[in-house]
PQR file with spaces between the fields and no chain letter, atoms N, CA, C, O and H, PARSE charges and radii, in Angstrom:
ATOM       1  N    UNK     1      64.741  149.558  102.470 -0.4000 1.5000
ATOM       2  CA   UNK     1      65.971  149.592  102.717 -0.0000 2.0000
ATOM       3  C    UNK     1      65.535  150.727  103.807  0.5500 1.7000
ATOM       4  O    UNK     1      66.298  150.532  104.753 -0.5500 1.4000
ATOM       5  N    UNK     2      64.810  151.646  104.079 -0.4000 1.5000
ATOM       6  CA   UNK     2      64.625  152.905  104.863 -0.0000 2.0000
ATOM       7  C    UNK     2      64.210  152.147  106.681  0.5500 1.7000
ATOM       8  O    UNK     2      64.342  152.532  107.843 -0.5500 1.4000
ATOM       9  H    UNK     2      64.190  151.804  103.310  0.4000 1.0000
ATOM      10  N    UNK     3      63.795  151.194  106.137 -0.4000 1.5000
ATOM      11  CA   UNK     3      63.484  150.067  107.506 -0.0000 2.0000
ATOM      12  C    UNK     3      64.934  149.680  107.682  0.5500 1.7000
ATOM      13  O    UNK     3      65.582  150.361  108.476 -0.5500 1.4000
ATOM      14  H    UNK     3      63.688  150.881  105.193  0.4000 1.0000
ATOM      15  N    UNK     4      65.528  148.700  107.063 -0.4000 1.5000
ATOM      16  CA   UNK     4      66.818  148.350  106.880 -0.0000 2.0000
ATOM      17  C    UNK     4      67.649  149.393  108.277  0.5500 1.7000
ATOM      18  O    UNK     4      68.110  149.230  109.407 -0.5500 1.4000
ATOM      19  H    UNK     4      65.001  148.148  106.417  0.4000 1.0000
ATOM      20  N    UNK     5      67.397  150.681  107.082 -0.4000 1.5000
ATOM      21  CA   UNK     5      69.072  151.346  108.097 -0.0000 2.0000
ATOM      22  C    UNK     5      68.125  152.138  109.162  0.5500 1.7000
ATOM      23  O    UNK     5      68.830  152.840  109.887 -0.5500 1.4000
ATOM      24  H    UNK     5      67.023  150.814  106.164  0.4000 1.0000
ATOM      25  N    UNK     6      66.888  152.225  109.439 -0.4000 1.5000
ATOM      26  CA   UNK     6      66.616  152.441  110.578 -0.0000 2.0000
ATOM      27  C    UNK     6      66.976  151.630  111.764  0.5500 1.7000
ATOM      28  O    UNK     6      67.518  151.927  112.829 -0.5500 1.4000
ATOM      29  H    UNK     6      66.315  151.654  108.851  0.4000 1.0000
ATOM      30  N    UNK     7      66.285  149.943  111.021 -0.4000 1.5000
ATOM      31  CA   UNK     7      66.334  148.984  112.474 -0.0000 2.0000
ATOM      32  C    UNK     7      67.879  148.893  113.022  0.5500 1.7000
ATOM      33  O    UNK     7      68.078  148.914  114.237 -0.5500 1.4000
ATOM      34  H    UNK     7      65.845  149.702  110.156  0.4000 1.0000
ATOM      35  N    UNK     8      69.458  148.748  111.671 -0.4000 1.5000
ATOM      36  CA   UNK     8      70.103  148.913  112.106 -0.0000 2.0000
ATOM      37  C    UNK     8      71.170  150.110  112.741  0.5500 1.7000
ATOM      38  O    UNK     8      72.271  149.648  113.042 -0.5500 1.4000
ATOM      39  H    UNK     8      69.297  148.731  110.684  0.4000 1.0000
ATOM      40  N    UNK     9      71.040  151.195  112.921 -0.4000 1.5000
ATOM      41  CA   UNK     9      70.928  151.998  113.818 -0.0000 2.0000
ATOM      42  C    UNK     9      70.716  150.951  115.747  0.5500 1.7000
ATOM      43  O    UNK     9      71.702  150.871  116.480 -0.5500 1.4000
ATOM      44  H    UNK     9      70.146  151.570  112.677  0.4000 1.0000
ATOM      45  N    UNK    10      69.696  150.484  116.064 -0.4000 1.5000
ATOM      46  CA   UNK    10      69.586  150.323  116.789 -0.0000 2.0000
ATOM      47  C    UNK    10      69.714  149.188  116.883  0.5500 1.7000
ATOM      48  O    UNK    10      69.206  149.050  117.996 -0.5500 1.4000
ATOM      49  H    UNK    10      68.895  150.549  115.468  0.4000 1.0000
ATOM      50  N    UNK    11      70.095  147.898  116.494 -0.4000 1.5000
ATOM      51  CA   UNK    11      70.907  146.812  115.934 -0.0000 2.0000
ATOM      52  C    UNK    11      72.033  146.375  116.743  0.5500 1.7000
ATOM      53  O    UNK    11      72.369  145.348  117.334 -0.5500 1.4000
ATOM      54  H    UNK    11      70.508  148.009  115.590  0.4000 1.0000
ATOM      55  N    UNK    12      72.626  147.902  116.483 -0.4000 1.5000
ATOM      56  CA   UNK    12      74.491  148.443  116.501 -0.0000 2.0000
ATOM      57  C    UNK    12      75.438  148.295  115.702  0.5500 1.7000
ATOM      58  O    UNK    12      76.630  148.599  115.766 -0.5500 1.4000
ATOM      59  H    UNK    12      72.353  148.736  116.003  0.4000 1.0000
ATOM      60  N    UNK    13      74.562  147.599  114.624 -0.4000 1.5000
ATOM      61  CA   UNK    13      75.642  147.034  113.433 -0.0000 2.0000
ATOM      62  C    UNK    13      75.891  148.744  112.229  0.5500 1.7000
ATOM      63  O    UNK    13      75.120  149.692  112.080 -0.5500 1.4000
ATOM      64  H    UNK    13      73.594  147.352  114.572  0.4000 1.0000
ATOM      65  N    UNK    14      76.796  148.572  111.820 -0.4000 1.5000
ATOM      66  CA   UNK    14      76.906  149.308  110.964 -0.0000 2.0000
ATOM      67  C    UNK    14      76.307  149.070  108.818  0.5500 1.7000
ATOM      68  O    UNK    14      76.572  148.178  108.012 -0.5500 1.4000
ATOM      69  H    UNK    14      77.423  147.802  111.941  0.4000 1.0000
ATOM      70  N    UNK    15      75.874  149.742  108.751 -0.4000 1.5000
ATOM      71  CA   UNK    15      75.198  150.132  107.317 -0.0000 2.0000
ATOM      72  C    UNK    15      75.158  150.720  106.954  0.5500 1.7000
ATOM      73  O    UNK    15      74.633  151.774  107.313 -0.5500 1.4000
ATOM      74  H    UNK    15      75.658  150.466  109.405  0.4000 1.0000
ATOM      75  N    UNK    16      76.020  150.332  105.327 -0.4000 1.5000
ATOM      76  CA   UNK    16      76.856  150.907  104.170 -0.0000 2.0000
ATOM      77  C    UNK    16      75.987  151.409  103.907  0.5500 1.7000
ATOM      78  O    UNK    16      74.864  150.937  103.732 -0.5500 1.4000
ATOM      79  H    UNK    16      76.447  149.476  105.035  0.4000 1.0000
ATOM      80  N    UNK    17      76.648  153.410  103.757 -0.4000 1.5000
ATOM      81  CA   UNK    17      76.384  154.779  103.432 -0.0000 2.0000
ATOM      82  C    UNK    17      75.978  154.834  101.574  0.5500 1.7000
ATOM      83  O    UNK    17      75.101  155.542  101.078 -0.5500 1.4000
ATOM      84  H    UNK    17      77.560  153.793  103.899  0.4000 1.0000
ATOM      85  N    UNK    18      76.508  154.283  101.139 -0.4000 1.5000
ATOM      86  CA   UNK    18      77.113  154.345   99.776 -0.0000 2.0000
ATOM      87  C    UNK    18      75.693  154.392   99.329  0.5500 1.7000
ATOM      88  O    UNK    18      74.979  153.444   99.656 -0.5500 1.4000
ATOM      89  H    UNK    18      77.220  153.707  101.542  0.4000 1.0000
ATOM      90  N    UNK    19      75.069  155.577   98.473 -0.4000 1.5000
ATOM      91  CA   UNK    19      73.810  154.846   97.581 -0.0000 2.0000
ATOM      92  C    UNK    19      73.896  153.402   96.863  0.5500 1.7000
ATOM      93  O    UNK    19      74.795  152.774   96.304 -0.5500 1.4000
ATOM      94  H    UNK    19      75.649  156.347   98.207  0.4000 1.0000
ATOM      95  N    UNK    20      72.961  153.247   97.057 -0.4000 1.5000
ATOM      96  CA   UNK    20      72.514  151.511   96.492 -0.0000 2.0000
ATOM      97  C    UNK    20      73.075  150.688   96.463  0.5500 1.7000
ATOM      98  O    UNK    20      73.298  149.967   95.490 -0.5500 1.4000
ATOM      99  H    UNK    20      72.230  153.757   97.511  0.4000 1.0000
ATOM     100  N    UNK    21      73.622  150.542   98.029 -0.4000 1.5000
ATOM     101  CA   UNK    21      74.174  149.058   98.085 -0.0000 2.0000
ATOM     102  C    UNK    21      73.720  149.516   99.491  0.5500 1.7000
ATOM     103  O    UNK    21      74.113  150.546  100.039 -0.5500 1.4000
ATOM     104  H    UNK    21      73.441  151.128   98.819  0.4000 1.0000
ATOM     105  N    UNK    22      72.916  148.700   99.964 -0.4000 1.5000
ATOM     106  CA   UNK    22      72.004  146.985  100.716 -0.0000 2.0000
ATOM     107  C    UNK    22      72.821  146.536  101.829  0.5500 1.7000
ATOM     108  O    UNK    22      72.508  145.464  102.346 -0.5500 1.4000
ATOM     109  H    UNK    22      72.597  147.864   99.518  0.4000 1.0000
ATOM     110  N    UNK    23      73.520  146.987  102.149 -0.4000 1.5000
ATOM     111  CA   UNK    23      74.535  146.036  103.175 -0.0000 2.0000
ATOM     112  C    UNK    23      75.761  146.058  103.959  0.5500 1.7000
ATOM     113  O    UNK    23      76.802  146.438  103.422 -0.5500 1.4000
ATOM     114  H    UNK    23      73.775  147.858  101.729  0.4000 1.0000
ATOM     115  N    UNK    24      75.739  145.626  105.384 -0.4000 1.5000
ATOM     116  CA   UNK    24      76.327  146.055  106.659 -0.0000 2.0000
ATOM     117  C    UNK    24      77.445  145.768  106.256  0.5500 1.7000
ATOM     118  O    UNK    24      77.810  145.035  105.337 -0.5500 1.4000
ATOM     119  H    UNK    24      74.894  145.317  105.821  0.4000 1.0000
ATOM     120  N    UNK    25      78.262  146.675  107.335 -0.4000 1.5000
ATOM     121  CA   UNK    25      79.816  146.935  107.456 -0.0000 2.0000
ATOM     122  C    UNK    25      80.792  145.807  107.952  0.5500 1.7000
ATOM     123  O    UNK    25      80.788  145.829  109.183 -0.5500 1.4000
ATOM     124  H    UNK    25      77.965  147.271  108.081  0.4000 1.0000
ATOM     125  N    UNK    26      81.479  145.004  107.553 -0.4000 1.5000
ATOM     126  CA   UNK    26      82.397  144.065  108.613 -0.0000 2.0000
ATOM     127  C    UNK    26      83.565  144.922  109.216  0.5500 1.7000
ATOM     128  O    UNK    26      84.478  145.416  108.555 -0.5500 1.4000
ATOM     129  H    UNK    26      81.483  144.987  106.553  0.4000 1.0000
ATOM     130  N    UNK    27      83.411  145.015  110.457 -0.4000 1.5000
ATOM     131  CA   UNK    27      84.846  145.815  111.085 -0.0000 2.0000
ATOM     132  C    UNK    27      85.567  145.153  111.505  0.5500 1.7000
ATOM     133  O    UNK    27      85.184  144.016  111.780 -0.5500 1.4000
ATOM     134  H    UNK    27      82.669  144.613  110.995  0.4000 1.0000
ATOM     135  N    UNK    28      86.634  145.440  111.703 -0.4000 1.5000
ATOM     136  CA   UNK    28      87.985  144.805  111.635 -0.0000 2.0000
ATOM     137  C    UNK    28      88.113  146.243  112.898  0.5500 1.7000
ATOM     138  O    UNK    28      87.915  147.425  112.619 -0.5500 1.4000
ATOM     139  H    UNK    28      86.945  146.364  111.479  0.4000 1.0000
ATOM     140  N    UNK    29      88.482  145.707  114.240 -0.4000 1.5000
ATOM     141  CA   UNK    29      89.179  145.853  115.678 -0.0000 2.0000
ATOM     142  C    UNK    29      90.177  146.323  115.396  0.5500 1.7000
ATOM     143  O    UNK    29      90.385  147.483  115.751 -0.5500 1.4000
ATOM     144  H    UNK    29      88.643  144.747  114.468  0.4000 1.0000
ATOM     145  N    UNK    30      90.939  145.770  114.825 -0.4000 1.5000
ATOM     146  CA   UNK    30      92.296  145.596  115.163 -0.0000 2.0000
ATOM     147  C    UNK    30      93.393  147.656  113.890  0.5500 1.7000
ATOM     148  O    UNK    30      94.022  148.685  114.136 -0.5500 1.4000
ATOM     149  H    UNK    30      90.769  144.828  114.537  0.4000 1.0000
ATOM     150  N    UNK    31      92.963  147.064  113.007 -0.4000 1.5000
ATOM     151  CA   UNK    31      93.013  148.869  112.489 -0.0000 2.0000
ATOM     152  C    UNK    31      92.301  149.602  112.263  0.5500 1.7000
ATOM     153  O    UNK    31      92.491  150.389  111.336 -0.5500 1.4000
ATOM     154  H    UNK    31      92.452  146.228  112.808  0.4000 1.0000
ATOM     155  N    UNK    32      91.080  149.637  113.107 -0.4000 1.5000
ATOM     156  CA   UNK    32      89.936  150.835  113.745 -0.0000 2.0000
ATOM     157  C    UNK    32      89.175  150.707  112.323  0.5500 1.7000
ATOM     158  O    UNK    32      89.389  151.728  111.669 -0.5500 1.4000
ATOM     159  H    UNK    32      90.926  148.998  113.861  0.4000 1.0000
ATOM     160  N    UNK    33      88.508  149.956  111.761 -0.4000 1.5000
ATOM     161  CA   UNK    33      87.893  150.489  109.834 -0.0000 2.0000
ATOM     162  C    UNK    33      87.057  149.696  110.338  0.5500 1.7000
ATOM     163  O    UNK    33      87.018  149.053  111.387 -0.5500 1.4000
ATOM     164  H    UNK    33      88.334  149.126  112.293  0.4000 1.0000
ATOM     165  N    UNK    34      86.190  149.853  109.204 -0.4000 1.5000
ATOM     166  CA   UNK    34      84.372  149.029  108.934 -0.0000 2.0000
ATOM     167  C    UNK    34      84.335  149.209  107.541  0.5500 1.7000
ATOM     168  O    UNK    34      84.484  150.309  107.009 -0.5500 1.4000
ATOM     169  H    UNK    34      86.222  150.375  108.352  0.4000 1.0000
ATOM     170  N    UNK    35      84.156  148.239  106.982 -0.4000 1.5000
ATOM     171  CA   UNK    35      84.701  147.830  105.327 -0.0000 2.0000
ATOM     172  C    UNK    35      83.172  147.320  104.546  0.5500 1.7000
ATOM     173  O    UNK    35      82.716  146.219  104.853 -0.5500 1.4000
ATOM     174  H    UNK    35      84.036  147.345  107.415  0.4000 1.0000
ATOM     175  N    UNK    36      82.715  147.868  103.916 -0.4000 1.5000
ATOM     176  CA   UNK    36      81.664  146.570  102.975 -0.0000 2.0000
ATOM     177  C    UNK    36      82.484  145.529  101.815  0.5500 1.7000
ATOM     178  O    UNK    36      83.395  145.944  101.099 -0.5500 1.4000
ATOM     179  H    UNK    36      83.086  148.763  103.667  0.4000 1.0000
ATOM     180  N    UNK    37      82.080  144.422  101.795 -0.4000 1.5000
ATOM     181  CA   UNK    37      82.750  143.295  101.433 -0.0000 2.0000
ATOM     182  C    UNK    37      82.081  143.763   99.621  0.5500 1.7000
ATOM     183  O    UNK    37      82.701  143.935   98.572 -0.5500 1.4000
ATOM     184  H    UNK    37      81.339  144.085  102.376  0.4000 1.0000
ATOM     185  N    UNK    38      80.624  143.836   99.930 -0.4000 1.5000
ATOM     186  CA   UNK    38      80.535  144.765   98.817 -0.0000 2.0000
ATOM     187  C    UNK    38      80.696  145.218   97.728  0.5500 1.7000
ATOM     188  O    UNK    38      80.716  144.637   96.643 -0.5500 1.4000
ATOM     189  H    UNK    38      80.120  143.695  100.782  0.4000 1.0000
ATOM     190  N    UNK    39      80.944  147.380   98.228 -0.4000 1.5000
ATOM     191  CA   UNK    39      80.683  148.013   97.018 -0.0000 2.0000
ATOM     192  C    UNK    39      82.033  148.155   97.573  0.5500 1.7000
ATOM     193  O    UNK    39      82.726  148.762   96.756 -0.5500 1.4000
ATOM     194  H    UNK    39      80.928  147.852   99.109  0.4000 1.0000
ATOM     195  N    UNK    40      82.795  147.792   98.803 -0.4000 1.5000
ATOM     196  CA   UNK    40      84.914  148.847   98.827 -0.0000 2.0000
ATOM     197  C    UNK    40      85.008  149.973   99.424  0.5500 1.7000
ATOM     198  O    UNK    40      85.943  150.745   99.212 -0.5500 1.4000
ATOM     199  H    UNK    40      82.232  147.300   99.466  0.4000 1.0000
ATOM     200  N    UNK    41      84.120  150.194  100.187 -0.4000 1.5000
ATOM     201  CA   UNK    41      83.540  151.299  101.465 -0.0000 2.0000
ATOM     202  C    UNK    41      84.433  150.768  102.100  0.5500 1.7000
ATOM     203  O    UNK    41      84.916  149.637  102.164 -0.5500 1.4000
ATOM     204  H    UNK    41      83.360  149.567  100.359  0.4000 1.0000
ATOM     205  N    UNK    42      84.704  152.335  102.867 -0.4000 1.5000
ATOM     206  CA   UNK    42      85.691  151.438  103.874 -0.0000 2.0000
ATOM     207  C    UNK    42      85.451  152.976  104.900  0.5500 1.7000
ATOM     208  O    UNK    42      85.344  154.101  104.412 -0.5500 1.4000
ATOM     209  H    UNK    42      84.312  153.253  102.815  0.4000 1.0000
ATOM     210  N    UNK    43      85.402  152.623  106.526 -0.4000 1.5000
ATOM     211  CA   UNK    43      85.116  154.081  107.274 -0.0000 2.0000
ATOM     212  C    UNK    43      85.408  153.796  108.983  0.5500 1.7000
ATOM     213  O    UNK    43      84.864  153.223  109.927 -0.5500 1.4000
ATOM     214  H    UNK    43      85.489  151.709  106.922  0.4000 1.0000
ATOM     215  N    UNK    44      86.475  154.492  108.732 -0.4000 1.5000
ATOM     216  CA   UNK    44      87.123  154.633  110.042 -0.0000 2.0000
ATOM     217  C    UNK    44      86.135  154.455  111.591  0.5500 1.7000
ATOM     218  O    UNK    44      84.983  154.889  111.592 -0.5500 1.4000
ATOM     219  H    UNK    44      86.918  154.958  107.966  0.4000 1.0000
ATOM     220  N    UNK    45      86.586  153.939  112.562 -0.4000 1.5000
ATOM     221  CA   UNK    45      86.222  154.198  113.550 -0.0000 2.0000
ATOM     222  C    UNK    45      86.211  154.675  114.404  0.5500 1.7000
ATOM     223  O    UNK    45      87.034  154.125  115.135 -0.5500 1.4000
ATOM     224  H    UNK    45      87.521  153.586  112.561  0.4000 1.0000
ATOM     225  N    UNK    46      85.853  155.294  114.780 -0.4000 1.5000
ATOM     226  CA   UNK    46      86.668  156.799  116.061 -0.0000 2.0000
ATOM     227  C    UNK    46      85.849  156.593  117.210  0.5500 1.7000
ATOM     228  O    UNK    46      86.006  157.288  118.213 -0.5500 1.4000
ATOM     229  H    UNK    46      85.184  155.741  114.186  0.4000 1.0000
């Protein structure tokens, strides 16, 4: 998991930061949000 997180910062993809969820966030550029389809975590893009 630590390796995935390290790679995700260099690849430009956003990683879900909730505890135990190992998935990438889906970006919605119209609403300026990124969300996880697995656990429901939502993050604003600034």
